N, CA and C atoms of all chains as a GROMACS GRO file, in nm:
protein
  627
    1MET      N    1   9.677  10.980  11.939
    1MET     CA    2   9.688  11.121  11.909
    1MET      C    3   9.551  11.155  11.877
    2LEU      N    4   9.520  11.294  11.944
    2LEU     CA    5   9.392  11.358  11.918
    2LEU      C    6   9.418  11.473  11.890
    3ALA      N    7   9.292  11.542  11.842
    3ALA     CA    8   9.316  11.675  11.771
    3ALA      C    9   9.217  11.764  11.871
    4PHE      N   10   9.278  11.867  11.932
    4PHE     CA   11   9.192  11.978  12.009
    4PHE      C   12   9.166  12.100  11.960
    5ARG      N   13   9.094  12.170  12.013
    5ARG     CA   14   9.072  12.306  11.945
    5ARG      C   15   9.179  12.412  11.990
    6SER      N   16   9.233  12.392  12.114
    6SER     CA   17   9.339  12.492  12.139
    6SER      C   18   9.403  12.420  12.251
    7GLU      N   19   9.507  12.483  12.296
    7GLU     CA   20   9.588  12.462  12.428
    7GLU      C   21   9.512  12.441  12.550
    8ALA      N   22   9.409  12.547  12.571
    8ALA     CA   23   9.328  12.512  12.681
    8ALA      C   24   9.218  12.438  12.691
    9HIS      N   25   9.198  12.373  12.567
    9HIS     CA   26   9.119  12.257  12.559
    9HIS      C   27   9.188  12.127  12.588
   10VAL      N   28   9.322  12.136  12.557
   10VAL     CA   29   9.409  12.025  12.595
   10VAL      C   30   9.430  12.009  12.742
   11ASP      N   31   9.443  12.118  12.813
   11ASP     CA   32   9.455  12.152  12.936
   11ASP      C   33   9.330  12.087  13.030
   12ARG      N   34   9.219  12.142  13.002
   12ARG     CA   35   9.117  12.091  13.062
   12ARG      C   36   9.078  11.944  13.033
   13TRP      N   37   9.097  11.894  12.943
   13TRP     CA   38   9.086  11.733  12.888
   13TRP      C   39   9.170  11.667  12.984
   14CYS      N   40   9.287  11.710  13.011
   14CYS     CA   41   9.403  11.627  13.085
   14CYS      C   42   9.345  11.637  13.253
   15ASP      N   43   9.304  11.766  13.279
   15ASP     CA   44   9.268  11.773  13.423
   15ASP      C   45   9.146  11.701  13.478
   16GLU      N   46   9.023  11.722  13.347
   16GLU     CA   47   8.909  11.638  13.385
   16GLU      C   48   8.922  11.501  13.367
   17THR      N   49   9.002  11.436  13.281
   17THR     CA   50   9.013  11.286  13.263
   17THR      C   51   9.117  11.213  13.334
   18GLY      N   52   9.224  11.310  13.397
   18GLY     CA   53   9.336  11.241  13.457
   18GLY      C   54   9.446  11.204  13.375
   19HIS      N   55   9.434  11.229  13.238
   19HIS     CA   56   9.528  11.182  13.151
   19HIS      C   57   9.661  11.268  13.167
   20GLU      N   58   9.770  11.203  13.134
   20GLU     CA   59   9.898  11.294  13.148
   20GLU      C   60   9.904  11.394  13.020
   21ARG      N   61   9.944  11.485  13.071
   21ARG     CA   62   9.978  11.600  12.971
   21ARG      C   63  10.098  11.556  12.868
   22GLY      N   64  10.084  11.511  12.762
   22GLY     CA   65  10.198  11.467  12.689
   22GLY      C   66  10.266  11.582  12.598
   23ALA      N   67  10.274  11.552  12.475
   23ALA     CA   68  10.332  11.650  12.379
   23ALA      C   69  10.209  11.701  12.302
   24ALA      N   70  10.204  11.844  12.291
   24ALA     CA   71  10.111  11.922  12.209
   24ALA      C   72  10.180  11.982  12.086
   25PHE      N   73  10.123  11.992  11.971
   25PHE     CA   74  10.200  12.045  11.852
   25PHE      C   75  10.113  12.082  11.749
   26PRO      N   76  10.139  12.168  11.656
   26PRO     CA   77  10.030  12.219  11.554
   26PRO      C   78   9.973  12.106  11.475
   27LEU      N   79   9.862  12.101  11.419
   27LEU     CA   80   9.818  12.030  11.332
   27LEU      C   81   9.897  12.028  11.211
   28ALA      N   82   9.940  12.132  11.172
   28ALA     CA   83  10.030  12.120  11.061
   28ALA      C   84  10.149  12.038  11.060
   29THR      N   85  10.210  12.022  11.190
   29THR     CA   86  10.307  11.917  11.219
   29THR      C   87  10.253  11.782  11.197
   30ALA      N   88  10.138  11.764  11.265
   30ALA     CA   89  10.063  11.638  11.245
   30ALA      C   90  10.070  11.597  11.092
   31TRP      N   91  10.021  11.678  11.023
   31TRP     CA   92  10.006  11.669  10.870
   31TRP      C   93  10.117  11.621  10.817
   32ARG      N   94  10.227  11.691  10.849
   32ARG     CA   95  10.359  11.661  10.785
   32ARG      C   96  10.421  11.513  10.852
   33LEU      N   97  10.386  11.485  10.974
   33LEU     CA   98  10.435  11.365  11.031
   33LEU      C   99  10.344  11.255  10.957
   34ALA      N  100  10.203  11.284  10.938
   34ALA     CA  101  10.142  11.185  10.874
   34ALA      C  102  10.193  11.139  10.721
   35GLU      N  103  10.234  11.268  10.658
   35GLU     CA  104  10.267  11.252  10.514
   35GLU      C  105  10.411  11.169  10.498
   36ARG      N  106  10.488  11.195  10.594
   36ARG     CA  107  10.610  11.134  10.611
   36ARG      C  108  10.626  10.982  10.625
   37TRP      N  109  10.526  10.971  10.721
   37TRP     CA  110  10.499  10.822  10.771
   37TRP      C  111  10.429  10.748  10.696
   38TYR      N  112  10.332  10.775  10.624
   38TYR     CA  113  10.236  10.690  10.546
   38TYR      C  114  10.208  10.727  10.379
   39ARG      N  115  10.311  10.804  10.348
   39ARG     CA  116  10.286  10.842  10.217
   39ARG      C  117  10.292  10.722  10.100
   40ASP      N  118  10.399  10.644  10.163
   40ASP     CA  119  10.444  10.532  10.090
   40ASP      C  120  10.402  10.391  10.128
   41ARG      N  121  10.290  10.404  10.205
   41ARG     CA  122  10.246  10.290  10.265
   41ARG      C  123  10.198  10.196  10.192
   42LEU      N  124  10.144  10.197  10.051
   42LEU     CA  125  10.095  10.117   9.972
   42LEU      C  126  10.192  10.056   9.848
   43SER      N  127  10.319  10.128   9.881
   43SER     CA  128  10.427  10.100   9.769
   43SER      C  129  10.477   9.951   9.813
   44PRO      N  130  10.513   9.881   9.697
   44PRO     CA  131  10.563   9.745   9.719
   44PRO      C  132  10.704   9.740   9.784
   45GLU      N  133  10.750   9.859   9.781
   45GLU     CA  134  10.885   9.874   9.836
   45GLU      C  135  10.873   9.909   9.992
   46TRP      N  136  10.753   9.935  10.024
   46TRP     CA  137  10.763   9.976  10.176
   46TRP      C  138  10.809   9.882  10.271
   47ARG      N  139  10.874   9.931  10.401
   47ARG     CA  140  10.921   9.821  10.501
   47ARG      C  141  10.909   9.910  10.620
   48ARG      N  142  10.878   9.839  10.720
   48ARG     CA  143  10.887   9.906  10.871
   48ARG      C  144  11.001   9.981  10.880
   49ARG      N  145  10.981  10.101  10.918
   49ARG     CA  146  11.120  10.171  10.970
   49ARG      C  147  11.174  10.110  11.090
   50THR      N  148  11.316  10.121  11.103
   50THR     CA  149  11.373  10.091  11.226
   50THR      C  150  11.359  10.207  11.314
   51PRO      N  151  11.394  10.185  11.439
   51PRO     CA  152  11.378  10.271  11.552
   51PRO      C  153  11.456  10.409  11.504
   52ALA      N  154  11.571  10.364  11.454
   52ALA     CA  155  11.670  10.507  11.423
   52ALA      C  156  11.590  10.573  11.314
   53GLU      N  157  11.550  10.513  11.210
   53GLU     CA  158  11.474  10.572  11.101
   53GLU      C  159  11.338  10.657  11.145
   54ALA      N  160  11.287  10.601  11.242
   54ALA     CA  161  11.149  10.665  11.314
   54ALA      C  162  11.207  10.780  11.387
   55GLN      N  163  11.331  10.785  11.460
   55GLN     CA  164  11.379  10.863  11.543
   55GLN      C  165  11.400  10.991  11.467
   56ALA      N  166  11.463  10.938  11.330
   56ALA     CA  167  11.510  11.067  11.238
   56ALA      C  168  11.397  11.130  11.174
   57VAL      N  169  11.262  11.070  11.170
   57VAL     CA  170  11.172  11.142  11.128
   57VAL      C  171  11.110  11.252  11.212
   58PHE      N  172  11.097  11.187  11.324
   58PHE     CA  173  11.045  11.291  11.448
   58PHE      C  174  11.158  11.410  11.444
   59ALA      N  175  11.278  11.386  11.448
   59ALA     CA  176  11.375  11.498  11.469
   59ALA      C  177  11.356  11.593  11.351
   60GLU      N  178  11.346  11.528  11.242
   60GLU     CA  179  11.337  11.627  11.109
   60GLU      C  180  11.227  11.734  11.131
   61LEU      N  181  11.096  11.682  11.198
   61LEU     CA  182  10.972  11.755  11.218
   61LEU      C  183  10.993  11.845  11.365
   62GLY      N  184  11.106  11.848  11.421
   62GLY     CA  185  11.123  11.918  11.559
   62GLY      C  186  11.066  11.841  11.664
   63LEU      N  187  11.018  11.712  11.645
   63LEU     CA  188  10.959  11.659  11.769
   63LEU      C  189  11.090  11.578  11.835
   64THR      N  190  11.123  11.636  11.916
   64THR     CA  191  11.262  11.587  11.991
   64THR      C  192  11.228  11.596  12.136
   65GLY      N  193  11.320  11.538  12.217
   65GLY     CA  194  11.311  11.540  12.373
   65GLY      C  195  11.266  11.399  12.411
   66GLU      N  196  11.264  11.388  12.557
   66GLU     CA  197  11.255  11.271  12.606
   66GLU      C  198  11.107  11.185  12.556
   67PHE      N  199  11.002  11.272  12.533
   67PHE     CA  200  10.880  11.242  12.516
   67PHE      C  201  10.890  11.154  12.384
   68TRP      N  202  10.954  11.174  12.289
   68TRP     CA  203  10.968  11.133  12.148
   68TRP      C  204  11.075  11.015  12.150
   69ASN      N  205  11.170  10.987  12.240
   69ASN     CA  206  11.281  10.910  12.262
   69ASN      C  207  11.222  10.765  12.237
   70LEU      N  208  11.260  10.712  12.150
   70LEU     CA  209  11.191  10.558  12.125
   70LEU      C  210  11.292  10.451  12.200
   71GLY      N  211  11.411  10.511  12.266
   71GLY     CA  212  11.466  10.452  12.338
   71GLY      C  213  11.547  10.308  12.275
   72MET      N  214  10.108   9.317  10.171
   72MET     CA  215  10.029   9.420  10.057
   72MET      C  216   9.899   9.369   9.995
   73ALA      N  217   9.885   9.251  10.002
   73ALA     CA  218   9.739   9.192   9.960
   73ALA      C  219   9.625   9.237  10.082
   74LEU      N  220   9.675   9.231  10.180
   74LEU     CA  221   9.582   9.287  10.296
   74LEU      C  222   9.561   9.420  10.264
   75TYR      N  223   9.647   9.500  10.246
   75TYR     CA  224   9.628   9.652  10.237
   75TYR      C  225   9.540   9.671  10.120
   76GLU      N  226   9.577   9.604   9.993
   76GLU     CA  227   9.489   9.646   9.868
   76GLU      C  228   9.356   9.601   9.862
   77ARG      N  229   9.317   9.494   9.975
   77ARG     CA  230   9.187   9.454   9.986
   77ARG      C  231   9.112   9.554  10.064
   78PHE      N  232   9.188   9.610  10.176
   78PHE     CA  233   9.131   9.689  10.294
   78PHE      C  234   9.081   9.828  10.191
   79VAL      N  235   9.174   9.861  10.113
   79VAL     CA  236   9.153   9.991  10.052
   79VAL      C  237   9.028   9.965   9.958
   80GLU      N  238   9.033   9.844   9.887
   80GLU     CA  239   8.932   9.827   9.790
   80GLU      C  240   8.796   9.809   9.832
   81ASP      N  241   8.779   9.731   9.952
   81ASP     CA  242   8.646   9.686  10.021
   81ASP      C  243   8.610   9.770  10.112
   82GLY      N  244   8.703   9.859  10.172
   82GLY     CA  245   8.667   9.946  10.290
   82GLY      C  246   8.684   9.864  10.423
   83GLU      N  247   8.715   9.750  10.415
   83GLU     CA  248   8.715   9.665  10.544
   83GLU      C  249   8.828   9.537  10.495
   84PRO      N  250   8.907   9.513  10.619
   84PRO     CA  251   9.009   9.420  10.596
   84PRO      C  252   8.974   9.284  10.540
   85PRO      N  253   9.050   9.216  10.486
   85PRO     CA  254   9.003   9.060  10.442
   85PRO      C  255   9.035   8.986  10.551
   86GLY      N  256   8.966   8.868  10.562
   86GLY     CA  257   9.017   8.758  10.673
   86GLY      C  258   9.136   8.694  10.599
   87ALA      N  259   9.188   8.602  10.686
   87ALA     CA  260   9.303   8.506  10.634
   87ALA      C  261   9.252   8.410  10.519
   88GLY      N  262   9.134   8.383  10.532
   88GLY     CA  263   9.107   8.290  10.447
   88GLY      C  264   9.088   8.335  10.292
   89GLU      N  265   9.043   8.480  10.291
   89GLU     CA  266   9.033   8.537  10.151
   89GLU      C  267   9.183   8.571  10.120
   90VAL      N  268   9.267   8.627  10.206
   90VAL     CA  269   9.417   8.632  10.151
   90VAL      C  270   9.459   8.486  10.118
   91ALA      N  271   9.436   8.388  10.178
   91ALA     CA  272   9.470   8.265  10.147
   91ALA      C  273   9.440   8.211   9.999
   92ASP      N  274   9.315   8.257   9.971
   92ASP     CA  275   9.260   8.221   9.856
   92ASP      C  276   9.318   8.303   9.751
   93ALA      N  277   9.351   8.436   9.769
   93ALA     CA  278   9.390   8.517   9.676
   93ALA      C  279   9.545   8.486   9.615
   94LEU      N  280   9.624   8.446   9.741
   94LEU     CA  281   9.751   8.416   9.724
   94LEU      C  282   9.779   8.271   9.671
   95GLY      N  283   9.677   8.195   9.682
   95GLY     CA  284   9.688   8.035   9.655
   95GLY      C  285   9.769   7.955   9.754
   96ILE      N  286   9.764   8.009   9.898
   96ILE     CA  287   9.812   7.922  10.009
   96ILE      C  288   9.713   7.863  10.090
   97ALA      N  289   9.762   7.813  10.185
   97ALA     CA  290   9.664   7.733  10.291
   97ALA      C  291   9.637   7.819  10.373
   98ALA      N  292   9.519   7.836  10.420
   98ALA     CA  293   9.443   7.901  10.537
   98ALA      C  294   9.539   7.932  10.647
   99ALA      N  295   9.579   7.833  10.689
   99ALA     CA  296   9.663   7.799  10.810
   99ALA      C  297   9.806   7.892  10.800
  100ASP      N  298   9.849   7.885  10.675
  100ASP     CA  299   9.967   7.972  10.633
  100ASP      C  300   9.939   8.115  10.637
  101ALA      N  301   9.842   8.172  10.583
  101ALA     CA  302   9.764   8.289  10.600
  101ALA      C  303   9.766   8.346  10.753
  102GLU      N  304   9.694   8.249  10.834
  102GLU     CA  305   9.666   8.306  10.959
  102GLU      C  306   9.800   8.305  11.025
  103ALA      N  307   9.901   8.231  11.002
  103ALA     CA  308  10.018   8.246  11.070
  103ALA      C  309  10.103   8.377  11.026
  104ALA      N  310  10.082   8.404  10.902
  104ALA     CA  311  10.134   8.515  10.848
  104ALA      C  312  10.089   8.654  10.915
  105PHE      N  313   9.928   8.660  10.923
  105PHE     CA  314   9.886   8.755  11.022
  105PHE      C  315   9.956   8.750  11.150
  106ARG      N  316   9.952   8.649  11.214
  106ARG     CA  317  10.008   8.657  11.348
  106ARG      C  318  10.176   8.718  11.364
  107ARG      N  319  10.234   8.678  11.252
  107ARG     CA  320  10.379   8.725  11.239
  107ARG      C  321  10.367   8.875  11.231
  108LEU      N  322  10.274   8.922  11.137
  108LEU     CA  323  10.264   9.076  11.100
  108LEU      C  324  10.226   9.143  11.250
  109HIS      N  325  10.136   9.074  11.317
  109HIS     CA  326  10.099   9.136  11.446
  109HIS      C  327  10.213   9.132  11.550
  110GLU      N  328  10.280   9.021  11.568
  110GLU     CA  329  10.399   9.004  11.644
  110GLU      C  330  10.496   9.138  11.597
  111ALA      N  331  10.512   9.158  11.495
  111ALA     CA  332  10.608   9.270  11.432
  111ALA      C  333  10.547   9.399  11.445
  112HIS      N  334  10.428   9.418  11.483
  112HIS     CA  335  10.365   9.550  11.514
  112HIS      C  336  10.347   9.623  11.374
  113ILE      N  337  10.307   9.543  11.261
  113ILE     CA  338  10.277   9.581  11.130
  113ILE      C  339  10.139   9.585  11.130
  114ILE      N  340  10.039   9.497  11.189
  114ILE     CA  341   9.900   9.520  11.197
  114ILE      C  342   9.866   9.468  11.342
  115VAL      N  343   9.753   9.528  11.379
  115VAL     CA  344   9.710   9.463  11.514
  115VAL      C  345   9.590   9.375  11.509
  116LEU      N  346   9.583   9.248  11.562
  116LEU     CA  347   9.468   9.182  11.552
  116LEU      C  348   9.375   9.200  11.675
  117THR      N  349   9.233   9.165  11.651
  117THR     CA  350   9.162   9.153  11.757
  117THR      C  351   9.213   9.052  11.844
  118PRO      N  352   9.226   9.078  11.982
  118PRO     CA  353   9.259   8.969  12.089
  118PRO      C  354   9.200   8.836  12.068
  119ALA      N  355   9.284   8.748  12.052
  119ALA     CA  356   9.253   8.606  12.050
  119ALA      C  357   9.192   8.551  11.920
  120THR      N  358   9.230   8.644  11.820
  120THR     CA  359   9.158   8.621  11.686
  120THR      C  360   9.272   8.646  11.570
  121THR      N  361   9.212   8.600  11.448
  121THR     CA  362   9.334   8.647  11.337
  121THR      C  363   9.253   8.752  11.264
  122GLN      N  364   9.146   8.810  11.337
  122GLN     CA  365   9.088   8.932  11.254
  122GLN      C  366   9.156   9.047  11.282
  123VAL      N  367   9.175   9.129  11.155
  123VAL     CA  368   9.254   9.257  11.157
  123VAL      C  369   9.178   9.360  11.233
  124TRP      N  370   9.224   9.428  11.328
  124TRP     CA  371   9.159   9.534  11.408
  124TRP      C  372   9.225   9.667  11.328
  125MET      N  373   9.360   9.673  11.327
  125MET     CA  374   9.421   9.768  11.266
  125MET      C  375   9.545   9.739  11.167
  126ALA      N  376   9.539   9.805  11.078
  126ALA     CA  377   9.643   9.802  10.962
  126ALA      C  378   9.686   9.933  10.947
  127ALA      N  379   9.752  10.009  11.014
  127ALA     CA  380   9.786  10.139  11.044
  127ALA      C  381   9.814  10.195  10.893
  128PRO      N  382   9.761  10.289  10.838
  128PRO     CA  383   9.684  10.404  10.923
  128PRO      C  384   9.526  10.357  10.931
  129LEU      N  385   9.503  10.258  10.883
  129LEU     CA  386   9.342  10.232  10.877
  129LEU      C  387   9.299  10.151  10.986
  130SER      N  388   9.155  10.154  11.041
  130SER     CA  389   9.115  10.096  11.138
  130SER      C  390   8.991  10.006  11.078
  131ALA      N  391   8.984   9.888  11.128
  131ALA     CA  392   8.879   9.810  11.077
  131ALA      C  393   8.727   9.842  11.165
  132VAL      N  394   8.750   9.906  11.277
  132VAL     CA  395   8.631   9.944  11.341
  132VAL      C  396   8.617  10.091  11.351
  133PRO      N  397   8.466  10.130  11.384
  133PRO     CA  398   8.444  10.279  11.380
  133PRO      C  399   8.527  10.343  11.481
  134THR      N  400   8.571  10.472  11.452
  134THR     CA  401   8.663  10.543  11.561
  134THR      C  402   8.617  10.680  11.557
  135ASP      N  403   8.678  10.789  11.604
  135ASP     CA  404   8.631  10.924  11.611
  135ASP      C  405   8.699  10.996  11.500
  136PHE      N  406   8.750  10.925  11.408
  136PHE     CA  407   8.852  10.988  11.303
  136PHE      C  408   8.796  10.914  11.166
  137ARG      N  409   8.689  10.979  11.104
  137ARG     CA  410   8.635  10.943  10.980
  137ARG      C  411   8.704  11.015  10.867
  138VAL      N  412   8.748  10.936  10.758
  138VAL     CA  413   8.833  10.997  10.671
  138VAL      C  414   8.756  10.989  10.532
  139GLU      N  415   8.742  11.094  10.463
  139GLU     CA  416   8.698  11.091  10.330
  139GLU      C  417   8.797  11.123  10.241
  140THR      N  418   8.829  11.031  10.133
  140THR     CA  419   8.919  11.045  10.040
  140THR      C  420   8.868  11.010   9.886
  141THR      N  421   8.948  11.052   9.784
  141THR     CA  422   8.901  11.029   9.654
  141THR      C  423   8.896  10.885   9.624
  142ARG      N  424   8.932  10.783   9.701
  142ARG     CA  425   8.929  10.651   9.677
  142ARG      C  426   8.811  10.572   9.791
  143GLY      N  427   8.746  10.659   9.866
  143GLY     CA  428   8.649  10.625   9.922
  143GLY      C  429   8.642  10.650  10.096
  144GLU      N  430   8.577  10.608  10.182
  144GLU     CA  431   8.560  10.662  10.314
  144GLU      C  432   8.616  10.554  10.388
  145PHE      N  433   8.685  10.572  10.516
  145PHE     CA  434   8.762  10.482  10.592
  145PHE      C  435   8.751  10.545  10.737
  146TRP      N  436   8.798  10.448  10.823
  146TRP     CA  437   8.846  10.499  10.967
  146TRP      C  438   8.990  10.487  10.984
  147GLY      N  439   9.041  10.622  11.072
  147GLY     CA  440   9.185  10.605  11.097
  147GLY      C  441   9.174  10.586  11.244
  148ASN      N  442   9.284  10.537  11.306
  148ASN     CA  443   9.293  10.498  11.436
  148ASN      C  444   9.314  10.625  11.535
  149CYS      N  445   9.375  10.766  11.477
  149CYS     CA  446   9.385  10.843  11.547
  149CYS      C  447   9.396  10.970  11.440
  150VAL      N  448   9.425  11.086  11.509
  150VAL     CA  449   9.453  11.196  11.384
  150VAL      C  450   9.576  11.185  11.302
  151TRP      N  451   9.657  11.125  11.372
  151TRP     CA  452   9.810  11.098  11.275
  151TRP      C  453   9.753  10.990  11.179
  152ASP      N  454   9.683  10.917  11.216
  152ASP     CA  455   9.638  10.791  11.118
  152ASP      C  456   9.532  10.849  11.023
  153GLY      N  457   9.444  10.915  11.045
  153GLY     CA  458   9.345  10.959  10.983
  153GLY      C  459   9.427  11.068  10.846
  154LEU      N  460   9.503  11.149  10.904
  154LEU     CA  461   9.572  11.221  10.816
  154LEU      C  462   9.675  11.146  10.727
  155GLY      N  463   9.693  11.019  10.785
  155GLY     CA  464   9.797  10.952  10.720
  155GLY      C  465   9.707  10.867  10.598
  156VAL      N  466   9.596  10.845  10.628
  156VAL     CA  467   9.506  10.778  10.522
  156VAL      C  468   9.494  10.874  10.414
  157VAL      N  469   9.474  11.001  10.455
  157VAL     CA  470   9.471  11.089  10.335
  157VAL      C  471   9.574  11.103  10.246
  158SER      N  472   9.711  11.096  10.316
  158SER     CA  473   9.834  11.070  10.237
  158SER      C  474   9.848  10.970  10.173
  159MET      N  475   9.830  10.858  10.219
  159MET     CA  476   9.870  10.716  10.165
  159MET      C  477   9.752  10.713  10.034
  160LEU      N  478   9.643  10.780  10.041
  160LEU     CA  479   9.562  10.757   9.927
  160LEU      C  480   9.549  10.885   9.832
  161GLY      N  481   9.653  10.958   9.832
  161GLY     CA  482   9.686  11.051   9.736
  161GLY      C  483   9.679  11.193   9.764
  162GLY      N  484   9.666  11.215   9.898
  162GLY     CA  485   9.680  11.363   9.945
  162GLY      C  486   9.575  11.463   9.911
  163GLU      N  487   9.451  11.402   9.910
  163GLU     CA  488   9.328  11.486   9.901
  163GLU      C  489   9.218  11.414   9.980
  164GLY      N  490   9.158  11.502  10.067
  164GLY     CA  491   9.059  11.446  10.153
  164GLY      C  492   9.031  11.522  10.284
  165THR      N  493   8.935  11.475  10.369
  165THR     CA  494   8.907  11.528  10.487
  165THR      C  495   8.901  11.437  10.612
  166VAL      N  496   8.957  11.473  10.708
  166VAL     CA  497   8.944  11.387  10.839
  166VAL      C  498   8.850  11.477  10.952
  167ARG      N  499   8.731  11.403  10.981
  167ARG     CA  500   8.638  11.443  11.052
  167ARG      C  501   8.637  11.388  11.204
  168THR      N  502   8.657  11.477  11.282
  168THR     CA  503   8.658  11.429  11.424
  168THR      C  504   8.610  11.531  11.518
  169ARG      N  505   8.602  11.508  11.643
  169ARG     CA  506   8.566  11.597  11.730
  169ARG      C  507   8.678  11.635  11.850
  170CYS      N  508   8.657  11.765  11.887
  170CYS     CA  509   8.750  11.799  11.982
  170CYS      C  510   8.713  11.701  12.126
  171PRO      N  511   8.809  11.640  12.211
  171PRO     CA  512   8.771  11.545  12.307
  171PRO      C  513   8.734  11.626  12.419
  172ASP      N  514   8.776  11.749  12.420
  172ASP     CA  515   8.714  11.854  12.541
  172ASP      C  516   8.569  11.896  12.534
  173CYS      N  517   8.553  11.961  12.411
  173CYS     CA  518   8.407  12.021  12.400
  173CYS      C  519   8.318  11.960  12.308
  174GLY      N  520   8.370  11.867  12.242
  174GLY     CA  521   8.298  11.789  12.148
  174GLY      C  522   8.263  11.860  12.007
  175GLU      N  523   8.329  11.979  11.991
  175GLU     CA  524   8.299  12.040  11.872
  175GLU      C  525   8.356  11.965  11.761
  176PRO      N  526   8.279  11.968  11.633
  176PRO     CA  527   8.338  11.892  11.516
  176PRO      C  528   8.465  11.978  11.471
  177MET      N  529   8.552  11.889  11.427
  177MET     CA  530   8.670  11.963  11.363
  177MET      C  531   8.689  11.888  11.228
  178ALA      N  532   8.720  11.970  11.117
  178ALA     CA  533   8.712  11.921  10.971
  178ALA      C  534   8.857  11.946  10.930
  179LEU      N  535   8.937  11.836  10.922
  179LEU     CA  536   9.082  11.883  10.865
  179LEU      C  537   9.103  11.838  10.720
  180ARG      N  538   9.093  11.942  10.644
  180ARG     CA  539   9.108  11.929  10.490
  180ARG      C  540   9.209  11.954  10.435
  181VAL      N  541   9.271  11.830  10.349
  181VAL     CA  542   9.388  11.844  10.278
  181VAL      C  543   9.357  11.853  10.120
  182GLU      N  544   9.422  11.956  10.068
  182GLU     CA  545   9.411  11.973   9.901
  182GLU      C  546   9.539  11.985   9.860
  183GLY      N  547   9.556  11.928   9.762
  183GLY     CA  548   9.690  11.924   9.700
  183GLY      C  549   9.807  11.904   9.773
  184GLY      N  550   9.798  11.811   9.872
  184GLY     CA  551   9.896  11.764   9.954
  184GLY      C  552   9.924  11.884  10.067
  185GLN      N  553   9.825  11.955  10.087
  185GLN     CA  554   9.852  12.084  10.206
  185GLN      C  555   9.737  12.059  10.300
  186LEU      N  556   9.754  12.088  10.421
  186LEU     CA  557   9.646  12.093  10.517
  186LEU      C  558   9.619  12.238  10.532
  187LEU      N  559   9.476  12.245  10.503
  187LEU     CA  560   9.425  12.392  10.492
  187LEU      C  561   9.372  12.427  10.634
  188GLU      N  562   9.322  12.352  10.709
  188GLU     CA  563   9.274  12.391  10.852
  188GLU      C  564   9.375  12.369  10.934
  189THR      N  565   9.448  12.489  10.979
  189THR     CA  566   9.559  12.472  11.063
  189THR      C  567   9.522  12.517  11.235
  190ASP      N  568   9.411  12.563  11.236
  190ASP     CA  569   9.390  12.612  11.380
  190ASP      C  570   9.370  12.449  11.466
  191GLY      N  571   9.397  12.466  11.579
  191GLY     CA  572   9.383  12.367  11.667
  191GLY      C  573   9.521  12.284  11.681
  192LEU      N  574   9.521  12.176  11.754
  192LEU     CA  575   9.652  12.115  11.805
  192LEU      C  576   9.625  11.970  11.795
  193ALA      N  577   9.752  11.892  11.775
  193ALA     CA  578   9.751  11.763  11.795
  193ALA      C  579   9.804  11.730  11.943
  194HIS      N  580   9.745  11.628  12.009
  194HIS     CA  581   9.799  11.615  12.141
  194HIS      C  582   9.816  11.457  12.158
  195PHE      N  583   9.940  11.438  12.209
  195PHE     CA  584   9.961  11.283  12.231
  195PHE      C  585   9.997  11.250  12.387
  196ALA      N  586   9.910  11.167  12.450
  196ALA     CA  587   9.940  11.148  12.575
  196ALA      C  588  10.046  11.056  12.625
  197VAL      N  589  10.079  10.972  12.524
  197VAL     CA  590  10.156  10.862  12.572
  197VAL      C  591  10.326  10.867  12.491
  198PRO      N  592  10.413  10.862  12.579
  198PRO     CA  593  10.528  10.887  12.514
  198PRO      C  594  10.574  10.789  12.420
  199ALA      N  595  10.656  10.794  12.345
  199ALA     CA  596  10.690  10.721  12.214
  199ALA      C  597  10.739  10.577  12.269
  200LYS      N  598  10.805  10.571  12.360
  200LYS     CA  599  10.858  10.441  12.385
  200LYS      C  600  10.750  10.360  12.437
  201ARG      N  601  10.641  10.408  12.487
  201ARG     CA  602  10.537  10.339  12.542
  201ARG      C  603  10.422  10.304  12.452
  202TRP      N  604  10.424  10.351  12.333
  202TRP     CA  605  10.303  10.328  12.247
  202TRP      C  606  10.262  10.221  12.224
  203TRP      N  607  10.352  10.104  12.215
  203TRP     CA  608  10.284   9.967  12.210
  203TRP      C  609  10.254   9.897  12.311
  204ASP      N  610  10.274   9.953  12.438
  204ASP     CA  611  10.217   9.911  12.570
  204ASP      C  612  10.047   9.886  12.548
  205ASN      N  613  10.005   9.990  12.497
  205ASN     CA  614   9.863   9.963  12.479
  205ASN      C  615   9.810  10.029  12.366
  206ILE      N  616   9.833   9.985  12.241
  206ILE     CA  617   9.838  10.055  12.126
  206ILE      C  618   9.692  10.096  12.080
  207GLY      N  619   9.578  10.031  12.138
  207GLY     CA  620   9.444  10.058  12.120
  207GLY      C  621   9.411  10.215  12.178
  208PHE      N  622   9.480  10.232  12.299
  208PHE     CA  623   9.468  10.373  12.349
  208PHE      C  624   9.539  10.464  12.294
  209THR      N  625   9.690  10.437  12.268
  209THR     CA  626   9.776  10.520  12.185
  209THR      C  627   9.722  10.569  12.060
   0.00000   0.00000   0.00000
């Protein structure tokens, strides 16, 4: 996951590098995802999320649709 | 956990031998444990070694995501992980990166658990179900 200055920068980078246009969303959402995902990473109780739990985290943050489907 | 604690403490991941010493187990057992963590997608080893490459959100090698925290400076694997390092280490810090399109530096500052710089976008090129096909790129 990369950080871009704007939507236009994402479009140009995808065009110039041939990368697929994937999912673009506000950095504030990326922060909430990072916080939700890693806040407890050093806790002794930490365990890897199941795919269903991971999917639920994405859904809470509005990251839905086929792109976010863990299948 | 021994691995993560050492990584945060030293700024670089321990080798299997160091973890073995710390836990009082055989080096071969620590290496086997590293491989199991790799197979379980909890850490990523440098190919054909038992050296830790990634212990998400931390990277053992320099990346485009330098993270400054109250517990030291680290590398993140991507912007998600860079912000994840800040969250994991107390919610105060800055992720320094560059826009891949124009090269302009970007500083994502988090204070008191809040992201201050909200201009810009995060972009994920790889759909979720393919993240582990090539985790180095993802």
